C-alpha positions as CSV (number, residue, x, y, z in Angstrom):
1,X,18.8,7.5,73.5
2,X,15.8,5.7,72.1
3,X,17.7,4.3,69.1
4,X,20.5,3.0,71.3
5,X,18.1,1.2,73.6
6,X,16.3,-0.2,70.6
7,X,19.7,-1.4,69.1
8,X,20.7,-3.1,72.3
9,X,17.3,-4.8,72.6
10,X,17.4,-5.8,69.0
11,X,20.8,-7.4,69.4
12,X,19.6,-9.4,72.5
13,X,16.5,-10.7,70.6
14,X,18.7,-11.8,67.7
15,X,21.2,-13.3,70.0
16,X,18.4,-15.4,71.6
17,X,17.2,-16.5,68.2
18,X,20.8,-17.4,67.2
19,X,21.2,-19.6,70.3
20,X,18.0,-21.4,69.4
21,X,19.2,-21.9,65.8
22,X,22.4,-23.4,67.0
23,X,20.6,-25.7,69.5
24,X,18.1,-26.8,66.8
25,X,20.8,-27.2,64.1
26,X,24.2,-27.8,65.8
27,X,26.0,-27.5,62.5
28,X,25.3,-23.8,62.5
29,X,28.2,-22.1,64.2
30,X,27.2,-20.4,67.4
31,X,29.4,-17.3,67.0
32,X,27.9,-16.6,63.6
33,X,24.3,-17.3,64.6
34,X,24.4,-15.5,68.0
35,X,27.1,-12.9,67.7
36,X,28.4,-11.9,64.3
37,X,25.2,-11.8,62.3
38,X,23.1,-10.2,65.1
39,X,25.8,-7.5,65.4
40,X,25.9,-6.8,61.7
41,X,22.1,-6.7,61.5
42,X,21.9,-4.4,64.5
43,X,24.3,-1.9,62.9
44,X,22.3,-2.1,59.6
45,X,19.0,-1.3,61.4
46,X,20.6,1.5,63.5
47,X,21.9,3.1,60.3
48,X,18.7,2.6,58.4
49,X,16.5,4.2,61.0
50,X,18.7,7.2,61.6
51,X,19.6,7.8,57.9
52,X,15.9,7.8,56.7
53,X,14.9,10.4,59.2
54,X,16.7,13.0,57.2
55,X,17.1,11.5,53.7
56,X,14.0,10.8,51.5
57,X,13.6,9.0,48.2
58,X,12.7,5.7,46.6
59,X,15.7,3.8,47.9
60,X,15.5,5.5,51.3
61,X,11.9,4.3,51.5
62,X,13.0,0.7,50.8
63,X,15.7,1.1,53.5
64,X,13.2,2.5,56.0
65,X,10.8,-0.4,55.3
66,X,13.5,-3.2,55.6
67,X,15.1,-1.7,58.7
68,X,11.9,-1.2,60.6
69,X,10.3,-4.4,59.4
70,X,13.3,-6.4,60.6
71,X,12.8,-5.0,64.2
72,X,9.3,-6.4,64.3
73,X,10.3,-9.7,62.6
74,X,13.1,-10.1,65.1
75,X,10.6,-9.7,67.9
76,X,8.4,-12.4,66.5
77,X,11.3,-14.7,66.0
78,X,12.6,-13.9,69.5
79,X,9.3,-14.9,71.1
80,X,9.1,-18.1,69.1
81,X,12.7,-18.9,70.0
82,X,12.1,-18.5,73.7
83,X,9.1,-20.9,73.5
84,X,11.0,-23.5,71.5
85,X,14.1,-23.3,73.8
86,X,11.8,-23.9,76.8
87,X,10.1,-26.8,75.0
88,X,13.4,-28.2,74.0
89,X,14.6,-28.2,77.6
90,X,11.3,-29.9,78.7
91,X,11.6,-32.6,76.1
92,X,15.2,-33.3,77.0
93,X,14.1,-33.9,80.6
94,X,11.4,-36.2,79.4
95,X,13.7,-37.9,76.9
96,X,11.1,-37.6,74.2
97,X,12.0,-38.7,70.7
98,X,10.1,-35.9,68.9
99,X,12.8,-33.4,69.9
100,X,14.4,-33.8,66.6
101,X,11.4,-32.2,64.9
102,X,11.5,-29.0,66.9
103,X,14.0,-27.3,64.6
104,X,12.1,-27.7,61.4
105,X,8.8,-27.0,63.1
106,X,10.1,-23.8,64.6
107,X,11.3,-22.5,61.2
108,X,7.9,-23.2,59.6
109,X,6.0,-21.5,62.4
110,X,8.4,-18.5,62.3
111,X,8.0,-18.1,58.6
112,X,4.2,-18.3,58.8
113,X,4.0,-15.7,61.6
114,X,6.4,-13.3,59.9
115,X,4.5,-13.6,56.6
116,X,1.2,-13.0,58.3
117,X,2.5,-10.0,60.2
118,X,3.9,-8.5,56.9
119,X,0.6,-9.1,55.0
120,X,-1.5,-7.6,57.8
121,X,0.8,-4.6,57.9
122,X,0.4,-4.0,54.1
123,X,-3.4,-4.3,54.0
124,X,-5.8,-1.3,53.9
125,X,-7.4,-1.1,57.4
126,X,-10.9,-2.7,57.7
127,X,-14.0,-0.8,58.8
128,X,-14.8,-1.6,62.4
129,X,-18.4,-0.8,63.4
130,X,-19.0,0.1,67.0
131,X,-22.6,0.5,68.2
132,X,-23.2,2.6,71.4
133,X,-26.2,4.0,73.1
134,X,-25.8,7.4,74.7
135,X,-28.7,9.1,76.5
136,X,-29.6,12.4,75.0
137,X,-27.4,12.1,72.0
138,X,-28.7,12.4,68.5
139,X,-28.5,9.5,66.1
140,X,-25.4,9.8,64.1
141,X,-22.3,8.1,62.6
142,X,-18.8,9.3,63.7
143,X,-15.7,8.1,61.8
144,X,-12.5,7.8,63.9
145,X,-9.0,8.6,62.5
146,X,-6.2,7.7,64.9
147,X,-2.5,6.7,64.8
148,X,-2.0,7.0,61.1
149,X,1.7,7.9,61.5
150,X,1.8,9.3,58.0
151,X,4.9,10.3,56.1
152,X,7.9,8.2,55.2
153,X,6.2,5.0,56.6
154,X,2.8,5.4,55.0
155,X,2.6,6.6,51.4
156,X,0.1,9.2,50.2
157,X,-1.6,6.8,47.9
158,X,-2.2,4.3,50.7
159,X,-3.6,7.1,52.9
160,X,-5.9,8.2,50.1
161,X,-7.2,4.7,49.5
162,X,-8.1,4.4,53.2
163,X,-9.8,7.8,53.2
164,X,-11.8,6.8,50.1
165,X,-12.9,3.6,51.8
166,X,-14.0,5.4,54.9
167,X,-15.8,8.2,52.9
168,X,-18.1,5.5,51.5
169,X,-19.5,5.1,55.0
170,X,-20.8,8.7,54.8
171,X,-20.0,9.7,58.4
172,X,-21.6,12.7,60.0
173,X,-18.5,13.5,62.0
174,X,-14.7,12.8,61.7
175,X,-13.0,12.6,65.1
176,X,-9.2,12.7,65.0
177,X,-7.4,11.2,68.0
178,X,-3.8,12.2,67.2
179,X,-0.5,10.8,66.0
180,X,-1.5,11.7,62.5
181,X,1.7,12.8,60.7
182,X,5.1,11.5,61.6
183,X,7.8,12.9,59.4
184,X,8.9,12.9,55.8
185,X,8.2,14.7,52.5
186,X,4.8,15.7,51.1
187,X,3.3,16.8,54.3
188,X,1.0,19.4,52.6
189,X,-0.3,16.7,50.2
190,X,-1.4,14.5,53.1
191,X,-3.1,17.5,54.7
192,X,-4.9,18.3,51.5
193,X,-6.1,14.7,51.2
194,X,-7.5,14.9,54.7
195,X,-9.1,18.3,54.0
196,X,-11.0,16.8,51.1
197,X,-12.7,14.3,53.4
198,X,-16.4,15.2,53.8
199,X,-18.1,15.2,57.2
200,X,-21.3,17.4,57.3
201,X,-21.0,18.1,61.1
202,X,-17.3,18.8,60.9
203,X,-13.9,17.4,61.7
204,X,-12.6,17.7,65.3
205,X,-9.4,16.4,66.8
206,X,-6.8,16.3,69.5
207,X,-3.1,16.0,69.5
208,X,-1.2,12.8,70.2
209,X,2.2,12.5,71.8
210,X,3.9,12.3,68.4
211,X,2.6,15.7,67.4
212,X,4.8,17.1,70.3
213,X,7.8,14.9,69.4
214,X,7.8,15.9,65.7
215,X,7.3,19.6,66.2
216,X,4.4,21.3,68.0
217,X,4.0,24.3,65.6
218,X,4.3,22.1,62.5
219,X,1.6,19.9,63.9
220,X,-0.7,22.8,64.5
221,X,-0.2,23.9,60.9
222,X,-1.0,20.4,59.7
223,X,-4.3,20.3,61.6
224,X,-5.2,23.7,60.2
225,X,-4.4,22.7,56.6
226,X,-6.4,19.5,57.1
227,X,-9.5,21.4,58.2
228,X,-9.5,19.8,61.6
229,X,-10.9,21.9,64.5
230,X,-8.2,21.3,67.1
231,X,-9.4,21.0,70.7
232,X,-6.8,21.7,73.3
233,X,-8.6,21.4,76.6
234,X,-11.5,23.0,74.7
235,X,-15.0,22.2,73.5
236,X,-17.0,22.5,70.3
237,X,-20.8,22.2,69.7
238,X,-21.4,20.9,66.2
239,X,-25.2,20.6,66.8
240,X,-27.8,21.1,69.4
241,X,-27.6,18.7,72.4
242,X,-24.1,17.6,71.4
243,X,-20.7,18.8,72.7
244,X,-17.3,17.5,71.7
245,X,-14.6,18.0,74.3
246,X,-10.9,17.3,73.7
247,X,-7.8,17.5,75.8
248,X,-4.1,17.8,75.0
249,X,-2.0,14.6,75.2
250,X,-2.4,13.6,78.8
251,X,1.1,12.5,79.6
252,X,3.1,14.8,77.2
253,X,1.2,17.9,78.2
254,X,0.6,16.8,81.8
255,X,-3.1,17.1,81.8
256,X,-4.5,16.7,85.4
257,X,-7.8,15.3,86.7
258,X,-9.0,18.8,87.6
259,X,-8.4,19.9,84.0
260,X,-10.7,17.2,82.7
261,X,-13.3,17.9,85.4
262,X,-13.3,21.7,84.8
263,X,-13.5,21.2,81.0
264,X,-16.5,18.9,81.2
265,X,-18.2,21.0,83.8
266,X,-18.3,24.0,81.4
267,X,-20.5,22.1,79.0
268,X,-24.2,23.1,78.9
269,X,-26.5,20.9,81.0
270,X,-28.4,18.4,78.9
271,X,-25.8,18.0,76.2
272,X,-24.4,14.6,75.3
273,X,-20.6,14.7,75.6
274,X,-18.1,13.1,73.3
275,X,-14.7,13.2,74.9
276,X,-11.5,12.9,72.9
277,X,-8.2,11.9,74.5
278,X,-5.3,10.4,72.6
279,X,-4.3,8.2,75.5
280,X,-6.9,6.1,77.4
281,X,-6.0,7.7,80.7
282,X,-8.1,9.6,83.3
283,X,-11.0,7.4,82.2
284,X,-12.8,7.3,85.5
285,X,-12.5,11.0,85.8
286,X,-14.2,11.6,82.4
287,X,-16.9,9.2,83.3
288,X,-17.6,10.8,86.7
289,X,-17.6,14.2,85.0
290,X,-20.5,13.2,82.7
291,X,-18.9,12.1,79.4
292,X,-21.2,9.8,77.5
293,X,-18.6,8.6,75.0
294,X,-14.8,8.6,75.3
295,X,-12.6,7.9,72.3
296,X,-8.9,7.1,72.6
297,X,-6.1,5.5,70.5
298,X,-2.3,5.3,71.2
299,X,-2.1,1.7,72.2
300,X,-2.3,0.1,68.7
301,X,-3.6,-2.9,70.7
302,X,0.1,-3.8,71.0
303,X,0.5,-4.0,67.2
304,X,2.5,-7.2,67.3
305,X,1.4,-10.1,69.5
306,X,2.3,-10.7,72.4
307,X,3.3,-7.1,72.9
308,X,-0.3,-6.2,73.8
309,X,0.2,-7.9,77.2
310,X,3.1,-5.5,77.8
311,X,1.0,-2.5,76.8
312,X,-1.7,-3.6,79.2
313,X,0.7,-3.0,82.1
314,X,0.6,0.7,81.3
315,X,-2.9,0.9,79.9
316,X,-5.7,-1.1,81.6
317,X,-8.0,-0.2,78.7
318,X,-5.9,-1.4,75.8
319,X,-8.4,-2.1,73.0
320,X,-12.1,-2.3,72.4
321,X,-15.4,-1.1,73.9
322,X,-15.6,-0.7,77.7
323,X,-18.5,0.4,79.9
324,X,-17.2,2.7,82.6
325,X,-20.1,3.8,84.8
326,X,-22.6,5.5,82.4
327,X,-19.8,6.2,79.9
328,X,-18.8,4.2,76.8
329,X,-15.1,4.1,76.2
330,X,-13.8,2.9,72.9
331,X,-10.0,2.4,72.4
332,X,-9.1,1.9,68.7
333,X,-6.1,0.0,67.4
334,X,-5.4,2.7,64.9
335,X,-5.2,2.9,61.2
336,X,-1.7,1.8,60.2
337,X,1.4,1.3,62.5
338,X,4.2,3.0,64.2
339,X,7.7,2.3,63.0
340,X,7.5,-1.5,62.3
341,X,5.2,-1.9,59.3
342,X,3.7,-5.1,60.7
343,X,0.6,-6.2,62.5
344,X,0.2,-9.6,64.2
345,X,-3.1,-10.6,65.8
346,X,-3.8,-6.9,66.4
347,X,-5.3,-5.7,63.1
348,X,-5.5,-2.1,62.1
349,X,-8.9,-0.6,61.8
350,X,-11.0,2.4,60.8
351,X,-13.6,2.7,63.6
352,X,-17.1,3.9,62.7
353,X,-19.1,4.7,65.8
354,X,-22.8,4.3,65.3
355,X,-24.5,6.3,68.0
356,X,-28.1,5.4,68.9
357,X,-28.5,3.7,65.6
């Protein structure tokens, strides 16, 4: 069902772009720009996305990248086309002579935006330092791994480069927020690379929604191989005065407010609480229950502007550091991307939380 909805949406976006292309350059036939080419591209993307879920190899990787990238590029072109169509209509009403420059200007802007999105999608995520003060917590540095979506979309070498960059920060903890492995070959190699990552106080994590979608038991095995202590409505105490609590994916596993309250109530009095939840939901509940730091991912900060505004309808806390009562909430934009290998005005990051530094 997802692929069919995506295909229809893709056709509509390309149709809109085709209409603008015809308006800006009347010599371009409308049926080709808005119907035939969008239809053919939609069929190509539909095939590429489904075929590469079960077939893997060099050419399949190229097909995966092209098909998924085009969806993101089409979204960018669609948004730009809407703006220029509206601007064209306004200038027509005003009978402004500069209207003839809109077509060339739109092409330049679209090319620049698409190139920027592709470049940002290919870059190794930057380190993002986040300084927080938490009463009663020891001074430490916690690295955050979230939304890597490894597998056919992100190569092992690329993942290893990112891990090597993060390792240089010498974190005390590695906190994993889910959506780690998507699908594809070499799953054990990704797990082994993560297992080699050194964090003296340990590696702790929770599941994301994609761990359920891609196979719950396989996801559990991946976490075990990676050396991650998985917290499923559970707690861990890596050192005195510090407890890490983690919940299952709130929406997929239907975690309730009372689940969070009971979990945090079981923690020894006086311990600082780091609370891990893949999705930034039940935030006030965690704050009221005594969490000092809440870490979440999932939103990707929209990944491609202006999609972050749509994400904010579902998630009031979409990206960044938020004070919620006495709790610090940090929502990371994630390491790489999901599906579309692009980032536009929503850069990927590897967050390093510096506590009481």
